[in-house]
C-alpha positions in Angstrom: 58.6 101.7 166.1 58.5 102.2 162.2 62.4 103.0 162.5 63.3 99.8 164.1 61.2 97.9 161.7 62.9 99.5 158.6 66.2 99.1 160.6 65.8 95.4 160.6 65.7 95.0 157.0 68.1 98.1 156.3 70.7 95.6 158.3 70.3 92.5 156.0 73.3 93.8 153.7 75.0 90.5 154.4 72.5 88.4 153.4 71.9 90.1 150.5 75.6 90.1 149.4 75.3 86.1 149.8 72.0 86.2 147.7 73.9 88.1 144.9 77.0 86.0 144.8 74.9 83.0 144.4 73.0 84.4 141.3 76.3 86.0 139.5 78.3 83.6 137.5 81.6 84.6 138.9 82.1 86.4 142.6 84.3 89.1 141.1 81.3 90.2 139.2 79.7 91.5 142.4 81.1 94.9 143.4 80.8 97.7 145.8 77.5 98.3 147.9 75.6 100.9 146.4 72.7 101.2 149.2 69.4 100.5 149.8 66.1 101.7 148.4 62.6 101.3 150.6 60.2 100.2 148.1 57.2 100.0 150.1 56.2 99.5 154.1 58.7 96.2 155.4 60.1 96.3 151.8 63.7 97.0 151.3 66.2 96.7 148.1 69.8 96.6 148.2 71.9 97.0 145.6 75.5 95.9 144.3 77.4 97.4 141.5 78.0 94.8 138.8 81.7 94.4 137.4 80.9 92.3 134.6 82.0 93.4 130.9 79.1 94.9 129.1 77.0 95.9 132.1 78.2 99.3 133.0 75.8 101.0 135.1 73.7 97.7 135.8 73.3 96.5 139.7 72.4 93.4 141.4 69.3 94.3 143.2 68.1 91.9 146.3 64.6 92.6 147.7 64.0 91.6 151.1 60.7 91.8 153.5 59.3 90.8 156.9 56.2 89.8 158.5 54.6 92.1 160.6 56.1 92.4 163.5 59.0 90.1 162.4 62.4 90.8 163.3 63.9 88.3 160.8 64.5 89.7 156.9 63.4 87.2 154.1 64.7 87.5 150.5 61.8 88.2 148.2 63.6 88.5 144.6 67.2 89.0 143.4 67.8 89.8 139.8 70.2 92.3 137.7 68.8 95.6 137.0 70.0 98.7 135.1 70.8 101.9 136.6 70.2 105.7 135.3 73.4 105.1 133.2 73.2 101.7 131.9 73.5 100.6 128.4 70.3 99.4 127.4 68.8 98.0 124.3 65.9 99.6 122.1 62.8 99.0 123.0 61.4 95.5 121.8 59.3 96.2 118.7 57.4 93.4 117.2 58.5 91.9 113.9 55.4 93.2 111.7 56.5 96.6 112.8 60.3 96.2 112.4 60.5 95.4 108.9 61.8 98.2 106.7 61.6 98.7 102.9 64.4 96.2 101.4 64.4 93.8 104.2 62.3 91.0 102.4 64.5 88.5 100.8 63.4 85.0 99.1 60.9 83.2 100.6 59.9 86.1 103.4 56.4 86.7 103.5 54.8 89.9 105.0 51.9 89.6 107.7 48.6 90.3 106.3 47.0 93.8 107.0 43.4 93.9 107.1 43.3 97.6 107.5 46.2 98.9 105.7 45.4 102.7 104.8 47.4 102.3 101.4 44.5 99.9 99.9 41.0 100.3 99.6 38.4 97.7 98.2 38.4 97.0 94.4 36.0 97.4 91.8 33.0 95.4 91.8 31.0 94.9 88.4 27.7 96.6 87.9 26.7 94.8 85.2 27.0 97.7 82.7 29.2 96.7 79.7 30.7 100.1 79.1 31.6 100.8 82.6 32.7 97.5 83.3 34.9 97.5 80.5 36.7 100.7 81.4 36.9 99.6 84.8 38.0 96.3 84.5 40.1 96.1 81.0 41.6 99.4 80.8 42.2 100.5 84.8 42.6 97.0 86.4 40.3 97.6 88.9 38.7 94.2 89.3 41.1 92.9 92.5 40.1 92.5 96.2 42.0 95.6 96.8 43.4 98.5 95.1 45.5 101.7 96.0 43.8 104.2 98.0 44.4 107.7 97.6 46.7 107.7 100.2 48.6 104.9 99.0 48.9 106.5 95.6 50.2 109.8 96.8 52.6 108.2 99.1 54.0 106.4 96.1 54.1 109.0 93.8 56.0 111.3 96.3 58.4 108.8 97.0 59.2 107.8 93.6 59.3 111.8 92.5 61.7 112.6 95.4 63.7 109.3 95.0 67.0 108.5 92.8 64.5 108.6 89.7 63.2 111.9 89.9 64.1 115.1 88.2 66.5 116.4 91.2 69.5 113.3 90.8 72.8 114.4 89.1 72.1 112.4 86.0 68.9 114.0 85.4 70.2 117.4 85.9 73.4 116.7 83.6 70.9 115.1 80.9 70.4 116.9 77.6 66.7 115.6 77.4 64.0 114.7 79.8 62.3 111.0 79.6 58.9 112.3 78.3 60.6 112.7 74.7 62.6 109.5 74.8 61.4 106.5 72.5 62.1 103.9 75.0 59.7 105.3 77.7 56.3 103.0 78.5 53.6 105.2 80.0 51.8 104.2 82.7 48.0 103.7 83.2 45.8 105.4 85.7 46.4 108.7 87.6 50.0 107.8 88.1 50.9 108.1 84.4 50.4 111.7 84.4 53.7 112.3 86.1 55.6 108.8 85.7 56.5 105.8 82.9 58.8 102.9 82.7 62.0 103.0 81.0 62.6 100.2 78.6 66.3 101.2 77.3 68.7 98.5 78.2 71.7 101.0 78.2 69.9 103.5 80.9 70.8 102.9 84.6 67.0 102.7 85.0 65.9 99.9 82.6 62.8 98.3 84.0 62.1 101.0 86.4 59.6 103.7 87.0 61.1 107.4 86.3 59.4 110.5 86.6 58.5 112.0 82.9 60.9 115.1 83.9 63.8 112.3 84.8 66.7 112.0 82.3 70.1 110.1 81.6 72.6 110.0 79.1 70.7 107.3 76.9 68.0 109.0 75.5 67.2 108.0 72.3 67.2 111.5 70.5 70.6 112.6 71.9 74.2 112.2 70.3 77.9 112.8 71.4 79.6 115.6 69.5 82.6 114.1 67.7 86.0 115.7 68.8 89.3 114.8 67.7 91.6 112.0 69.0 94.2 113.3 71.7 96.6 110.2 70.4 99.0 111.3 67.8 98.9 109.9 64.3 101.1 106.9 64.2 104.1 106.9 61.3 103.5 105.1 58.4 104.6 101.5 58.1 106.3 100.2 55.0 106.8 96.6 54.6 110.3 96.5 52.6 110.1 92.4 52.2 106.7 92.5 50.2 106.4 92.3 46.5 103.6 93.7 44.7 103.4 92.0 41.3 101.6 94.2 38.6 100.6 93.0 35.3 101.8 95.2 32.4 99.4 95.5 29.4 100.9 93.7 26.2 102.7 96.3 23.5 101.5 96.3 20.0 104.6 94.3 18.9 104.0 91.4 21.3 100.4 91.3 20.5 101.3 90.8 16.6 104.0 88.1 17.5 101.5 86.2 20.2 100.2 83.0 18.0 96.4 83.2 17.5 94.7 80.0 18.6 93.4 78.1 15.8 89.6 78.2 17.1 89.9 82.1 17.1 91.6 82.5 13.9 88.6 80.2 12.2 86.0 82.2 14.0 87.7 85.8 12.6 87.0 86.7 8.9 90.1 86.9 6.8 91.8 90.2 6.4 92.1 91.8 3.0 95.1 92.7 1.8 95.4 96.4 1.1 95.6 98.0 -2.3 99.2 98.9 -3.6 100.0 102.5 -3.1 102.0 104.1 -6.0 105.6 105.0 -5.0 106.4 108.5 -4.8 109.5 110.0 -6.8 112.5 110.2 -4.9 113.5 114.0 -4.3 116.6 115.0 -6.7 119.8 115.4 -4.0 120.2 118.8 -3.4 123.6 120.6 -4.3 126.0 121.3 -1.6 126.2 124.8 -0.5 129.4 126.4 -1.2 131.8 126.4 1.2 133.6 129.8 2.6 137.4 130.0 2.4 137.8 132.8 4.2 135.4 132.8 7.1 134.9 136.0 9.0 137.0 136.7 11.8 135.4 136.4 15.3 135.8 138.5 18.2 138.5 137.6 20.5 137.5 136.5 23.9 139.0 138.4 26.8 141.6 136.4 28.4 142.4 133.9 25.6 145.2 134.5 22.8 143.5 135.7 19.5 143.6 133.2 16.7 146.3 133.5 13.9 145.0 134.0 10.3 144.9 130.6 8.6 147.5 130.4 6.0 146.5 128.5 2.6 149.7 126.9 2.1 149.2 125.6 5.9 146.8 123.4 4.8 148.6 121.7 1.8 150.5 118.3 2.6 154.1 118.8 3.5 155.1 115.3 2.3 154.6 114.0 -1.2 154.4 110.2 -1.6 155.1 107.9 -4.2 151.2 107.1 -5.0 150.8 110.7 -5.1 153.5 111.2 -7.8 152.9 108.3 -9.8 150.7 109.0 -13.0 147.3 107.5 -13.5 146.3 105.0 -16.1 144.4 107.6 -18.3 147.4 110.2 -18.4 
């Protein structure tokens, strides 16, 4: 009896296909018959492959049923359902839980979390001036909620393991740590024992929280070792068209010949004439030294002919003129 009733629903394949063609956008999106699934008593689902692009593994599912002792199948519902190998989207997550650090943009507002484990109630004034001054003025705890130990520990671990901790390439290559830098601004409270704020505009961490053992190349107490230039020295340039005018100092003769202005002459005292110096007697002319008539013979030079002795007769004139023969007036 039960088999006959199930057979009525299982034979309703044509009815299920007609319904699948109606809900599909295009008739060709309904593919081959994948079989029937018995959902419950007198309830069977017929499945057809979906051939639409992007719906691999999905199937058109048409569920039919019948009334007790009925022999006619009735369509209950029809829909497109994923199979075991279907491509599915991720499980839907509320917007407040989908947000990640960095997703907040201008104008975005996070939902309020009254039970945030990272926060705890702030400080309530007690009326004691000394205690309230430390808690309110120095530690700034007079807020509705402040960091809880969990929130403080999470922040410290995130900062220390982040890009401004001691293990970054820049910190490892730096010559000195941030704790000795003059641009470091310390923090208050428990986080100030390990972190501070960089205030160096040349540093890549300017305005950011850094660990005390972090470092960079903009440390206030470091310097670069001078190295010689790799470029060759250029050849000297000479300007052959330029003329350098050099002023020469006036000589004594030029200075004496230049006229003296009347004002300068009037202001200077008159020069006194020097006293005459007696003239020294002129020395007597020295007697001429006797001239040797017979010079000493000189040694001959090799390769040159020896000079012949000079004959006194050769030195006399060979010709006698009339002037020489004329007697003088006193003769």
